[in-house]
C-alpha positions as semicolon CSV with decimal commas, in nm:
position;residue;x (nm);y (nm);z (nm)
1;M;0,844;0,063;-0,100
2;K;0,922;0,106;0,266
3;L;0,654;0,005;0,510
4;P;0,488;0,341;0,582
5;V;0,566;0,378;0,949
6;N;0,833;0,555;1,151
7;P;1,065;0,271;1,262
8;S;1,180;0,459;1,572
9;L;0,841;0,417;1,739
10;S;0,831;0,129;1,987
11;A;0,578;-0,068;2,183
12;V;0,470;-0,035;2,544
13;G;0,600;-0,344;2,722
14;P;0,927;-0,485;2,849
15;S;1,255;-0,309;2,784
16;H;1,333;-0,285;2,415
17;G;1,706;-0,248;2,455
18;G;1,734;-0,558;2,239
19;S;1,575;-0,385;1,943
20;R;1,923;-0,313;1,810
21;P;2,166;-0,598;1,745
22;T;2,421;-0,623;2,027
23;S;2,683;-0,813;1,826
24;M;2,793;-0,875;1,470
25;R;2,656;-1,230;1,497
26;E;2,311;-1,101;1,587
27;W;2,327;-0,844;1,309
28;N;2,412;-1,119;1,060
29;C;2,118;-1,328;1,184
30;R;1,871;-1,043;1,143
31;H;2,010;-0,944;0,804
32;L;1,992;-1,297;0,668
33;L;1,644;-1,347;0,809
34;Q;1,526;-1,033;0,628
35;L;1,681;-1,159;0,304
36;L;1,526;-1,502;0,349
37;R;1,180;-1,350;0,401
38;R;1,218;-1,149;0,079
39;H;1,367;-1,424;-0,137
40;V;1,184;-1,740;-0,032
41;P;1,260;-2,008;-0,134
42;C;1,639;-2,007;-0,131
43;S;1,937;-2,210;-0,016
44;R;2,241;-2,124;0,193
45;A;2,436;-2,075;-0,129
46;D;2,171;-1,829;-0,248
47;L;2,204;-1,635;0,078
48;V;2,582;-1,625;0,042
49;R;2,541;-1,477;-0,306
50;I;2,269;-1,229;-0,208
51;S;2,422;-1,112;0,120
52;G;2,789;-1,099;0,026
53;L;2,873;-1,276;0,354
54;T;3,104;-1,575;0,368
55;A;2,968;-1,928;0,358
56;P;3,079;-2,008;0,718
57;T;2,913;-1,687;0,844
58;V;2,587;-1,771;0,666
59;S;2,593;-2,131;0,792
60;A;2,652;-2,022;1,152
61;A;2,368;-1,768;1,137
62;I;2,126;-2,014;0,977
63;D;2,210;-2,274;1,242
64;T;2,128;-2,017;1,512
65;L;1,800;-1,922;1,346
66;Q;1,710;-2,288;1,301
67;R;1,769;-2,362;1,669
68;R;1,540;-2,071;1,760
69;G;1,273;-2,208;1,528
70;L;1,267;-1,908;1,295
71;V;1,406;-2,099;0,996
72;R;1,326;-2,449;0,877
73;F;1,414;-2,669;0,583
74;A;1,148;-2,695;0,313
75;G;1,304;-2,981;0,114
76;A;1,567;-3,031;-0,151
77;G;1,621;-2,802;-0,446
78;S;1,723;-2,885;-0,800
79;P;2,086;-3,004;-0,810
80;K;2,332;-2,823;-1,034
81;G;2,586;-3,098;-1,020
82;G;2,664;-3,270;-0,692
83;R;2,432;-3,286;-0,394
84;P;2,096;-3,105;-0,419
85;P;2,079;-2,787;-0,208
86;R;1,860;-2,778;0,100
87;I;1,590;-2,514;0,059
88;L;1,525;-2,281;0,353
89;E;1,211;-2,096;0,449
90;F;1,100;-1,855;0,719
91;N;0,880;-2,024;0,979
92;A;0,581;-1,789;0,983
93;R;0,419;-1,987;1,265
94;Y;0,712;-1,925;1,499
95;G;0,505;-1,641;1,640
96;Y;0,186;-1,444;1,600
97;V;0,064;-1,086;1,621
98;I;-0,269;-0,929;1,712
99;G;-0,433;-0,638;1,533
100;A;-0,719;-0,443;1,691
101;D;-0,950;-0,186;1,537
102;I;-1,144;0,021;1,790
103;G;-1,431;0,208;1,629
104;G;-1,720;0,421;1,740
105;S;-1,950;0,119;1,747
106;G;-1,737;-0,186;1,821
107;V;-1,403;-0,364;1,852
108;R;-1,256;-0,597;1,590
109;L;-0,956;-0,823;1,644
110;V;-0,745;-1,044;1,420
111;L;-0,475;-1,298;1,498
112;A;-0,213;-1,340;1,224
113;D;0,112;-1,529;1,171
114;L;0,441;-1,357;1,089
115;C;0,368;-1,354;0,716
116;G;0,047;-1,161;0,777
117;T;-0,188;-1,454;0,718
118;I;-0,501;-1,412;0,933
119;V;-0,575;-1,724;1,137
120;G;-0,848;-1,594;1,368
121;R;-1,101;-1,313;1,407
122;W;-1,319;-1,174;1,684
123;Q;-1,553;-0,877;1,702
124;K;-1,816;-0,733;1,931
125;T;-2,036;-0,427;1,942
126;I;-1,976;-0,163;2,209
127;S;-2,295;-0,185;2,412
128;A;-2,286;0,139;2,611
129;K;-2,121;0,476;2,542
130;G;-1,774;0,354;2,456
131;T;-1,598;0,473;2,771
132;P;-1,230;0,380;2,809
133;D;-1,305;0,118;3,075
134;E;-1,572;-0,049;2,862
135;V;-1,368;-0,052;2,541
136;I;-1,049;-0,171;2,709
137;A;-1,235;-0,447;2,892
138;L;-1,399;-0,553;2,566
139;T;-1,063;-0,559;2,386
140;I;-0,895;-0,762;2,659
141;S;-1,182;-1,009;2,663
142;G;-1,152;-1,053;2,285
143;I;-0,775;-1,105;2,301
144;Q;-0,812;-1,366;2,574
145;R;-1,077;-1,552;2,376
146;L;-0,872;-1,548;2,056
147;L;-0,566;-1,683;2,236
148;A;-0,766;-1,952;2,413
149;E;-0,937;-2,059;2,092
150;H;-0,609;-2,098;1,898
151;G;-0,378;-2,199;2,183
152;V;-0,095;-1,963;2,084
153;S;-0,068;-1,743;2,393
154;P;0,309;-1,790;2,452
155;K;0,381;-1,722;2,085
156;V;0,216;-1,379;2,050
157;L;0,499;-1,132;1,998
158;Q;0,321;-0,801;1,952
159;S;-0,017;-0,633;1,935
160;V;-0,121;-0,309;1,766
161;A;-0,447;-0,129;1,841
162;G;-0,602;0,139;1,623
163;A;-0,790;0,420;1,799
164;P;-1,024;0,676;1,637
165;G;-0,863;1,002;1,741
166;I;-0,543;1,195;1,804
167;T;-0,298;0,935;1,929
168;D;0,047;0,985;2,083
169;V;0,213;0,678;1,936
170;R;0,537;0,715;2,128
171;R;0,363;0,710;2,468
172;G;0,078;0,484;2,362
173;R;-0,189;0,732;2,469
174;V;-0,514;0,834;2,298
175;L;-0,526;1,210;2,349
176;S;-0,880;1,258;2,220
177;A;-1,146;1,052;2,043
178;P;-1,461;1,260;1,979
179;N;-1,661;0,961;1,853
180;L;-1,609;0,776;2,180
181;H;-1,722;0,885;2,527
182;D;-1,488;1,048;2,778
183;W;-1,159;0,962;2,605
184;H;-0,910;1,216;2,737
185;D;-0,539;1,121;2,742
186;V;-0,611;0,749;2,786
187;P;-0,300;0,527;2,839
188;L;-0,440;0,258;2,611
189;A;-0,115;0,076;2,531
190;E;-0,010;0,054;2,896
191;R;-0,347;-0,078;3,010
192;L;-0,365;-0,341;2,737
193;Y;-0,010;-0,457;2,809
194;R;-0,070;-0,468;3,183
195;E;-0,369;-0,700;3,140
196;T;-0,246;-0,920;2,854
197;G;0,133;-0,925;2,890
198;I;0,165;-0,862;2,516
199;P;0,386;-0,564;2,408
200;T;0,142;-0,314;2,261
201;T;0,155;-0,019;2,025
202;V;-0,136;0,221;1,972
203;E;-0,180;0,407;1,645
204;N;-0,450;0,623;1,488
205;D;-0,693;0,392;1,310
206;V;-0,684;0,583;0,982
207;N;-0,304;0,572;0,982
208;L;-0,335;0,195;1,012
209;G;-0,566;0,200;0,711
210;A;-0,294;0,383;0,518
211;I;-0,037;0,122;0,625
212;G;-0,269;-0,157;0,514
213;E;-0,336;-0,005;0,170
214;G;0,033;0,079;0,128
215;R;0,149;-0,268;0,224
216;C;-0,100;-0,497;0,051
217;G;-0,377;-0,282;-0,096
218;V;-0,441;-0,046;-0,384
219;A;-0,150;0,184;-0,284
220;A;0,113;-0,093;-0,278
221;G;0,430;0,037;-0,441
222;I;0,323;0,404;-0,409
223;E;0,563;0,619;-0,209
224;N;0,329;0,918;-0,168
225;F;-0,045;0,894;-0,112
226;V;-0,329;0,991;0,121
227;F;-0,580;0,745;0,266
228;I;-0,907;0,916;0,365
229;A;-1,153;0,724;0,581
230;I;-1,513;0,843;0,606
231;G;-1,748;0,667;0,846
232;S;-1,885;0,798;1,171
233;G;-1,571;1,013;1,167
234;V;-1,341;1,160;0,902
235;G;-0,965;1,135;0,898
236;A;-0,661;1,094;0,675
237;G;-0,346;0,886;0,687
238;I;-0,066;1,063;0,501
239;V;0,228;0,871;0,352
240;V;0,526;1,079;0,234
241;N;0,829;0,912;0,079
242;G;0,710;0,577;0,210
243;N;0,668;0,686;0,572
244;L;0,367;0,789;0,777
245;L;0,344;1,157;0,863
246;H;0,245;1,200;1,228
247;G;0,322;1,569;1,278
248;A;0,481;1,746;1,573
249;N;0,175;1,697;1,794
250;W;0,039;1,373;1,643
251;S;-0,247;1,551;1,467
252;A;-0,131;1,525;1,103
253;G;-0,422;1,397;0,898
254;E;-0,700;1,516;1,132
255;M;-0,883;1,650;0,829
256;G;-1,221;1,623;1,002
257;Y;-1,131;1,961;1,151
258;M;-1,052;2,111;0,810
259;Q;-1,239;2,430;0,729
260;V;-1,356;2,435;0,369
261;P;-1,575;2,682;0,174
262;G;-1,943;2,654;0,252
263;L;-1,893;2,525;0,606
264;P;-1,904;2,741;0,920
265;G;-1,565;2,845;1,049
266;Q;-1,497;2,770;1,413
267;P;-1,202;2,747;1,652
268;L;-1,063;2,393;1,675
269;T;-1,158;2,220;1,998
270;V;-1,029;1,885;2,119
271;N;-1,301;1,624;2,181
272;R;-1,552;1,808;1,962
273;L;-1,626;1,723;1,600
274;G;-1,469;1,950;1,341
275;A;-1,655;2,135;1,066
276;L;-1,579;1,889;0,785
277;E;-1,653;1,583;0,998
278;S;-1,984;1,738;1,109
279;S;-2,075;1,777;0,743
280;I;-1,956;1,462;0,564
281;G;-1,930;1,217;0,855
282;G;-2,213;0,970;0,907
283;Q;-2,433;1,188;1,126
284;G;-2,377;1,495;0,910
285;I;-2,495;1,312;0,600
286;K;-2,805;1,188;0,780
287;N;-2,879;1,539;0,907
288;A;-2,850;1,679;0,554
289;W;-3,081;1,408;0,421
290;L;-3,350;1,482;0,680
291;A;-3,321;1,854;0,609
292;F;-3,359;1,811;0,233
293;A;-3,640;1,557;0,279
294;N;-3,818;1,783;0,531
295;G;-3,778;1,523;0,804
296;G;-3,937;1,244;0,604
297;G;-4,120;0,955;0,761
298;S;-3,988;0,695;1,001
299;E;-3,841;0,496;0,713
300;A;-3,644;0,797;0,589
301;Q;-3,510;0,860;0,938
302;R;-3,374;0,506;0,959
303;L;-3,172;0,530;0,637
304;Q;-2,795;0,502;0,667
305;P;-2,561;0,726;0,461
306;T;-2,475;0,450;0,212
307;E;-2,846;0,382;0,163
308;I;-2,902;0,751;0,095
309;F;-2,630;0,736;-0,172
310;D;-2,798;0,427;-0,318
311;L;-3,119;0,630;-0,346
312;A;-2,924;0,900;-0,529
313;A;-2,813;0,643;-0,786
314;A;-3,177;0,538;-0,822
315;G;-3,277;0,897;-0,907
316;N;-3,408;1,035;-0,575
317;A;-3,368;1,414;-0,602
318;H;-3,318;1,479;-0,229
319;A;-3,057;1,206;-0,205
320;Q;-2,880;1,344;-0,511
321;R;-2,855;1,683;-0,342
322;V;-2,701;1,518;-0,035
323;L;-2,450;1,327;-0,248
324;Q;-2,363;1,639;-0,447
325;E;-2,307;1,848;-0,134
326;T;-2,103;1,576;0,034
327;S;-1,885;1,522;-0,272
328;E;-1,822;1,895;-0,317
329;H;-1,703;1,933;0,043
330;L;-1,487;1,621;0,009
331;A;-1,343;1,744;-0,321
332;A;-1,252;2,079;-0,163
333;A;-1,072;1,898;0,118
334;I;-0,885;1,675;-0,130
335;T;-0,784;1,980;-0,331
336;N;-0,649;2,155;-0,023
337;L;-0,454;1,844;0,080
338;S;-0,317;1,813;-0,273
339;L;-0,202;2,175;-0,281
340;V;0,006;2,112;0,031
341;L;0,122;1,753;-0,026
342;D;0,105;1,704;-0,404
343;T;0,049;1,328;-0,373
344;P;-0,045;1,146;-0,695
345;L;-0,301;0,919;-0,528
346;V;-0,591;0,953;-0,283
347;V;-0,753;0,635;-0,153
348;L;-1,108;0,663;-0,017
349;G;-1,199;0,415;0,254
350;G;-1,435;0,368;0,544
351;G;-1,792;0,246;0,527
352;I;-1,908;0,571;0,364
353;G;-1,592;0,685;0,187
354;R;-1,562;0,387;-0,043
355;H;-1,923;0,404;-0,168
356;P;-1,901;0,400;-0,551
357;G;-2,135;0,696;-0,587
358;L;-1,927;0,917;-0,358
359;V;-1,596;0,806;-0,511
360;E;-1,715;0,887;-0,862
361;A;-1,872;1,220;-0,763
362;A;-1,556;1,331;-0,579
363;R;-1,341;1,218;-0,872
364;K;-1,543;1,428;-1,115
365;A;-1,535;1,733;-0,887
366;V;-1,157;1,718;-0,840
367;A;-1,103;1,655;-1,213
368;R;-1,210;2,015;-1,278
369;N;-0,870;2,124;-1,143
370;Q;-0,584;2,179;-1,388
371;F;-0,345;2,074;-1,112
372;A;-0,386;1,946;-0,755
373;N;-0,574;1,672;-0,934
374;P;-0,467;1,335;-0,788
375;E;-0,603;1,000;-0,895
376;I;-0,891;0,904;-0,663
377;V;-0,962;0,536;-0,605
378;S;-1,162;0,323;-0,366
379;S;-0,991;0,117;-0,097
380;S;-0,923;-0,237;-0,218
381;L;-0,909;-0,378;0,137
382;G;-1,245;-0,235;0,241
383;P;-1,326;-0,268;0,611
384;D;-1,009;-0,474;0,669
385;A;-0,767;-0,193;0,576
386;Q;-0,710;-0,094;0,940
387;L;-0,672;-0,456;1,050
388;H;-0,415;-0,532;0,781
389;G;-0,230;-0,215;0,880
390;A;-0,226;-0,324;1,243
391;I;-0,094;-0,667;1,143
392;W;0,191;-0,532;0,933
393;L;0,290;-0,270;1,187
394;A;0,298;-0,539;1,456
395;I;0,514;-0,763;1,236
396;Q;0,755;-0,478;1,166
397;I;0,792;-0,398;1,536
398;A;0,842;-0,768;1,617
399;E;1,106;-0,788;1,346
400;Q;1,288;-0,484;1,486
401;R;1,304;-0,669;1,819
402;G;1,457;-0,971;1,649
403;F;1,134;-1,171;1,687
404;H;1,222;-1,222;2,052
405;R;0,938;-1,327;2,275
406;A;0,865;-1,099;2,569
407;P;0,904;-1,248;2,917
408;A;0,568;-1,360;3,051
409;I;0,395;-1,146;3,311
410;R;0,109;-1,244;3,535
411;T;-0,214;-1,114;3,389
412;R;-0,502;-1,023;3,612
413;R;-0,865;-0,923;3,579
414;R;-0,943;-0,590;3,733
415;R;-1,240;-0,538;3,957
416;G;-1,552;-0,454;3,769
417;M;-1,412;-0,570;3,435
418;K;-1,636;-0,874;3,415
419;S;-1,951;-0,669;3,459
420;A;-1,831;-0,413;3,207
421;I;-1,820;-0,672;2,928
422;A;-2,115;-0,888;3,034
């Protein structure tokens, strides 16, 4: 399976003219490095056989990669007559990448090596309204702390940040994020790069969840699937023939705006919640619970959506009505998506979406269809789906650039940033 992302999209940062090999020697190096990463462990002779290149060409390329630190010897292999072969491996600690997940309530960061192994984590709650300045300052602070803690600052090749809204990936701008405050055409990638010096790509957070599940989760090996995240917001990451579908205006998968039977129709407005999101997103579920429970007491008002679904499993009639209504609206949305896309798999994620009660109720509702009836499963990566997606997208972009380190720039702290994150 291809990594589900459009490979033509690049990061905000220094010139990426080097993203394409400039000579046959460089092409050979990149090609052999890709083969080595797929067929570890192997020897030079193995690479000659796999690549079809001549032995001198392979040796010259491996020598170049070894001098750069991208390839190292892992010991001797089993001899087949004569001297034992020297086994090669990709040096995953040659560089690192950063993945960021910006949500409606906080920022999460991970630091990973070039094989996707997580070596560090950081997270913090957004204390105020989630304005661009606050969230960006919080993210920069977290990146700086991660790098200081692990001492790998010069080795970070790429960062990817997930944002909860319509995101122009090519320009690195968040066009709208209704679950955050005052996010209108925010140049997130540029601002993060300017302060950290790390080439940065910004992607929709649910799309990153789809990448994560497609790369190392329950959708691994599936060429066509939809990842639906339900939390404070509702969105979908759509993978078609192994590639993410962004759409002409970057709004493919914004299913929170979908208009389904039983919900009020309304014109679509940027920076305002859509009909489906208002119904089956976190606040919509809580509103439905309070309505069915006639307001309830203070304890009822404090219940979170997953706790309401737990009550449904325990037999609470009002909670069962909420779960039934939520699952019916979700099933209608899945049916509509399936009629257009005909994907064999739908993965439900997000703090609410992967609740077993909702997954099973939606599965039963969709199963009534004779067709447009995809398999519905829960995310296997859970809350880390977006972070794994960010890691693998960052690794892919770094690989496209030949794992070259960006020239260092002087980072600086903007006025007012310290107080914004205090």
